[in-house]
Structure formats: structure tokens, C-alpha cells
Backbone bond lengths (Angstrom), bond angles and torsions (degrees), N, CA, C in turn:
res aa  C-N    CA-C-N  psi(-1)  N-CA   C-N-CA  omega(-1)  CA-C   N-CA-C  phi
1 M - - - 1.445 - - 1.529 111.06 -
2 A 1.345 116.99 -40.82 1.464 120.23 179.99 1.525 110.71 -63.53
3 A 1.336 116.40 -39.44 1.468 119.78 179.28 1.525 110.48 -65.27
4 M 1.319 116.31 -38.75 1.459 119.58 179.00 1.528 110.47 -66.13
5 N 1.335 116.95 -41.37 1.463 120.46 177.78 1.524 111.07 -63.39
6 A 1.332 116.54 -38.76 1.466 120.46 178.06 1.524 110.47 -64.97
7 N 1.324 116.43 -40.90 1.468 119.94 178.11 1.522 111.34 -64.88
8 I 1.308 116.71 -39.14 1.469 120.66 178.30 1.526 110.02 -65.30
9 A 1.326 116.91 -43.31 1.468 120.53 179.15 1.524 110.67 -61.92
10 T 1.324 116.78 -41.75 1.464 120.65 179.23 1.525 110.85 -64.95
11 T 1.319 116.65 -43.16 1.466 120.93 178.52 1.522 110.85 -64.01
12 N 1.317 116.75 -43.04 1.470 120.28 178.80 1.526 111.19 -62.69
13 A 1.327 117.09 -42.15 1.465 120.59 178.93 1.527 110.47 -64.84
14 A 1.321 117.01 -42.81 1.466 120.25 179.80 1.526 111.13 -63.50
15 T 1.318 116.62 -40.17 1.465 120.64 178.29 1.523 110.68 -65.62
16 G 1.317 116.11 -44.62 1.464 120.02 177.22 1.514 111.57 -62.04
17 N 1.333 116.31 -40.17 1.462 120.34 179.92 1.523 111.82 -65.93
18 F 1.310 116.85 -34.56 1.464 119.53 177.13 1.527 109.65 -58.45
19 R 1.314 116.30 -43.62 1.474 120.42 178.79 1.532 111.13 -65.82
20 I 1.325 115.96 -43.44 1.468 120.18 -179.10 1.526 110.12 -64.38
21 I 1.327 117.08 -44.92 1.465 120.68 179.57 1.524 110.14 -62.41
22 S 1.311 116.15 -39.26 1.462 119.90 178.09 1.530 110.69 -59.70
23 R 1.323 116.35 -43.91 1.477 119.82 177.39 1.527 110.53 -68.32
24 N 1.333 116.91 -45.37 1.465 120.77 -178.69 1.527 111.79 -60.50
25 S 1.325 117.14 -31.60 1.469 120.12 -177.13 1.524 111.85 -65.61
26 R 1.315 116.73 -18.57 1.466 120.57 -179.53 1.528 112.74 -99.43
27 I 1.319 116.76 2.20 1.465 121.13 -178.70 1.525 108.80 -92.95
28 L 1.306 115.95 128.30 1.456 121.21 179.97 1.524 110.71 -95.46
29 V 1.327 115.68 148.50 1.462 121.61 174.67 1.519 106.92 -61.14
30 P 1.286 122.55 136.09 1.458 129.17 11.65 1.528 113.66 -101.22
31 N 1.314 118.48 18.36 1.463 120.32 -179.06 1.526 110.13 -67.07
32 P 1.333 117.16 141.76 1.474 120.10 -174.77 1.527 113.19 -72.21
33 L 1.317 114.18 144.23 1.460 121.89 175.08 1.521 109.51 -88.43
34 A 1.312 116.10 154.53 1.463 121.29 174.56 1.528 108.64 -84.36
35 P 1.319 117.62 145.70 1.468 119.50 178.52 1.524 111.22 -72.82
36 L 1.315 115.23 150.12 1.458 120.82 173.58 1.521 109.22 -88.56
37 Q 1.314 115.44 158.54 1.457 120.95 174.39 1.523 108.97 -79.68
38 K 1.293 115.95 148.22 1.465 120.26 173.88 1.521 107.17 -65.97
39 S 1.332 116.32 128.57 1.461 118.96 -177.92 1.528 113.28 -124.20
40 T 1.319 117.25 -3.75 1.462 121.17 178.79 1.525 108.88 -116.01
41 P 1.322 118.03 120.23 1.467 119.85 -179.55 1.530 111.98 -61.42
42 G 1.315 115.53 156.09 1.458 121.43 177.09 1.512 111.70 88.77
43 D 1.335 114.74 -174.31 1.463 118.41 176.91 1.525 109.10 -116.53
44 G 1.307 115.51 166.16 1.456 120.88 -175.99 1.513 113.97 -104.51
45 R 1.324 116.87 29.51 1.469 119.10 -179.27 1.527 111.13 -58.10
46 N 1.329 116.86 -40.21 1.468 119.83 179.88 1.528 111.44 -68.79
47 L 1.325 118.01 -28.03 1.467 121.37 176.76 1.527 110.90 -76.81
48 A 1.323 115.92 -36.00 1.462 120.97 -176.13 1.526 112.84 -77.31
49 Q 1.311 117.00 -32.93 1.472 121.11 -174.49 1.531 113.29 -49.81
50 P 1.326 119.70 -52.03 1.470 118.25 -177.92 1.531 113.79 -71.54
51 L 1.322 117.57 -11.18 1.465 121.44 -177.55 1.525 113.04 -95.58
52 L 1.331 116.73 0.10 1.460 120.04 -179.42 1.525 110.22 -64.32
53 T 1.312 115.38 140.11 1.461 121.48 175.64 1.524 107.75 -112.42
54 A 1.314 116.89 173.85 1.462 121.46 -178.63 1.524 110.65 -54.82
55 G 1.320 115.82 130.16 1.455 121.53 177.57 1.517 114.86 80.76
56 V 1.320 117.53 0.58 1.464 121.50 -179.55 1.522 108.03 -107.68
57 H 1.326 115.88 137.48 1.461 120.94 -176.15 1.519 109.91 -129.44
58 L 1.313 114.84 156.70 1.460 119.02 171.82 1.524 108.34 -65.73
59 P 1.322 117.18 144.57 1.465 118.12 175.56 1.528 109.71 -65.97
60 P 1.320 117.26 159.56 1.464 119.25 178.66 1.528 110.92 -55.28
61 A 1.309 115.05 141.95 1.466 119.85 179.52 1.523 109.52 -61.26
62 A 1.299 115.05 134.33 1.465 121.63 178.53 1.522 107.30 -151.11
63 A 1.293 115.76 168.70 1.462 119.51 176.89 1.530 108.69 -62.32
64 A 1.317 115.71 138.26 1.463 120.32 178.85 1.525 109.68 -64.92
65 A 1.307 115.46 143.99 1.469 120.25 177.01 1.525 109.48 -65.53
66 N 1.300 115.51 153.00 1.462 120.86 178.58 1.521 110.73 -73.24
67 V 1.313 115.94 149.78 1.458 120.99 172.05 1.527 107.27 -58.32
68 G 1.316 115.99 135.77 1.462 121.43 -177.94 1.518 113.11 99.11
69 A 1.337 116.71 -13.16 1.466 120.63 -179.76 1.526 110.72 -76.14
70 F 1.317 114.84 156.32 1.459 121.55 173.55 1.522 108.04 -105.80
71 P 1.333 117.39 150.69 1.466 118.73 -179.27 1.528 111.17 -66.67
72 P 1.318 116.74 142.35 1.464 119.63 178.18 1.527 110.48 -69.89
73 A 1.289 116.65 146.45 1.473 122.93 175.94 1.524 111.61 50.16
74 F 1.317 116.25 49.84 1.462 120.89 -177.77 1.522 111.54 -70.47
75 N 1.320 115.84 136.37 1.455 123.26 175.50 1.528 106.80 -106.67
76 G 1.307 118.31 118.02 1.458 122.52 -175.56 1.514 115.38 -78.52
77 D 1.333 117.30 6.08 1.463 120.95 179.79 1.525 110.18 -112.53
78 P 1.337 117.73 88.99 1.466 119.95 -178.44 1.526 113.63 -59.63
79 T 1.331 117.80 -22.01 1.466 119.41 -179.34 1.526 112.15 -70.91
80 S 1.326 117.25 -11.09 1.466 120.31 -179.82 1.532 112.73 -102.35
81 Y 1.313 117.41 -1.65 1.463 120.29 -175.35 1.526 111.90 -68.54
82 T 1.324 114.71 145.88 1.461 121.98 172.52 1.528 108.32 -94.02
83 H 1.330 115.77 169.33 1.465 119.04 174.96 1.529 109.92 -55.76
84 Q 1.330 116.93 -43.33 1.465 120.74 -177.15 1.527 111.11 -62.30
85 E 1.304 117.31 -43.43 1.468 120.16 -179.73 1.529 111.28 -64.52
86 I 1.311 116.56 -37.25 1.468 119.77 177.94 1.527 110.13 -67.25
87 I 1.322 116.95 -42.99 1.470 120.58 176.93 1.528 110.07 -59.22
88 N 1.322 116.84 -42.92 1.467 120.23 179.08 1.531 111.05 -60.33
89 L 1.337 117.04 -39.62 1.466 119.86 178.24 1.527 111.55 -69.38
90 I 1.324 117.27 -37.18 1.470 120.13 176.72 1.525 109.58 -59.56
91 V 1.319 116.33 -44.50 1.466 120.32 179.06 1.527 109.83 -64.83
92 F 1.320 117.85 -44.05 1.463 121.09 -179.27 1.526 111.43 -61.89
93 Y 1.331 116.54 -53.07 1.467 121.16 -173.81 1.529 113.76 -80.18
94 N 1.344 117.52 -16.64 1.464 121.03 -174.06 1.529 109.22 58.75
95 D 1.325 114.16 45.79 1.465 121.97 -179.23 1.524 107.22 -152.07
96 A 1.313 117.25 135.48 1.467 120.72 -178.75 1.528 112.51 -93.01
97 F 1.321 118.49 1.35 1.471 123.24 175.04 1.527 113.19 60.13
98 G 1.310 118.02 21.86 1.459 121.10 -178.26 1.520 113.67 82.91
99 I 1.319 116.79 2.98 1.464 121.63 179.84 1.525 108.71 -73.26
100 V 1.322 115.27 137.29 1.462 120.82 178.58 1.523 109.61 -125.79
101 V 1.320 115.11 162.40 1.462 121.04 177.69 1.527 108.28 -55.60
102 G 1.315 116.06 134.49 1.457 121.09 179.00 1.515 113.96 97.57
103 D 1.338 117.82 -14.52 1.467 119.36 176.67 1.524 109.27 -64.55
104 V 1.314 116.07 131.73 1.459 120.84 176.63 1.527 108.82 -79.46
105 L 1.318 116.45 169.08 1.461 121.04 -174.33 1.528 112.17 -57.50
106 T 1.308 118.12 -43.22 1.469 120.24 -179.64 1.524 110.87 -60.76
107 T 1.311 117.13 -41.86 1.463 121.33 178.61 1.522 110.23 -65.14
108 R 1.317 116.93 -41.92 1.467 120.75 178.77 1.526 110.57 -62.00
109 R 1.311 116.38 -42.81 1.470 120.16 178.31 1.522 110.71 -62.03
110 N 1.322 116.24 -44.43 1.466 120.11 -180.00 1.526 111.48 -62.90
111 K 1.322 116.79 -41.05 1.464 120.17 179.37 1.525 110.97 -66.90
112 L 1.319 117.36 -37.44 1.461 120.67 176.88 1.524 109.96 -64.15
113 R 1.319 116.73 -47.00 1.471 120.27 179.33 1.528 110.13 -60.48
114 E 1.319 116.38 -42.96 1.463 119.97 179.27 1.529 110.84 -62.20
115 W 1.320 117.32 -43.18 1.463 121.74 179.60 1.532 110.65 -59.70
116 M 1.322 115.97 -34.10 1.462 120.61 -177.24 1.526 113.60 -84.88
117 S 1.343 117.07 -10.39 1.463 116.72 -170.71 1.526 115.82 -139.21
118 V 1.314 118.63 4.43 1.467 119.86 -179.73 1.518 108.77 -115.79
119 L 1.316 115.23 126.66 1.472 120.41 -179.84 1.511 111.00 -75.36
């Protein structure tokens, strides 16, 4: 039963995100994007670790947010994000947004915006 509930939560989050991404895809910079729901269980600490840059740290270990949750204190302007804020979102969403080692901040911001707004 728990596995079925988890699958339903994941499906509901993915469906909700499809709608949000559809709306976000029509928003032009500098207008804020809406946050997506968390759709991947667990945290992304293992994804974020290799992407850390100088002076950036993993957030303190905490229980992973539930599928369907929205990130706390979300900033809808990905062009203003710092490396630390992006790392925090990677940990929250358990998704690296296509970011790879060596991506500079501008590239990371662009990949985050794309993840939030491209179907």
C-alpha cells in the first residue's frame, strides 16, 4: 500500500509539474517562474557533491522533502541564483537539472531555468 501511495504521489507531482512547466514556458525574463513540485523521492546530496564550487557547501543533512512538496523560500528568478542556492535546489529536488562539473554559474542558471520551463 505504501508503494502504491508513493507511486500516486509521484504521478500527481509529475502531472502538476507538466502544468507548471507549460505556464513557465510562456513567461519571459525577468518575470518570475513558478516552482515545480518535488517529484523524485530522496535527496540529491550525492548529485550535488561533485558540483560544489569553492566556498559552497552541502546544506545540513535533514529529512528529504516529500514528493509533491515545493521548495521553501523559492525565488522565481533563476538568473539571480548563486551557486549555493542552486546546490540547495539540487538537494531538495534530487535532480541536477543537467548541470555537470565545470559548468559556470551562468550555465547553471540557464540549465535551471530550462528545467523549470521546457517541456
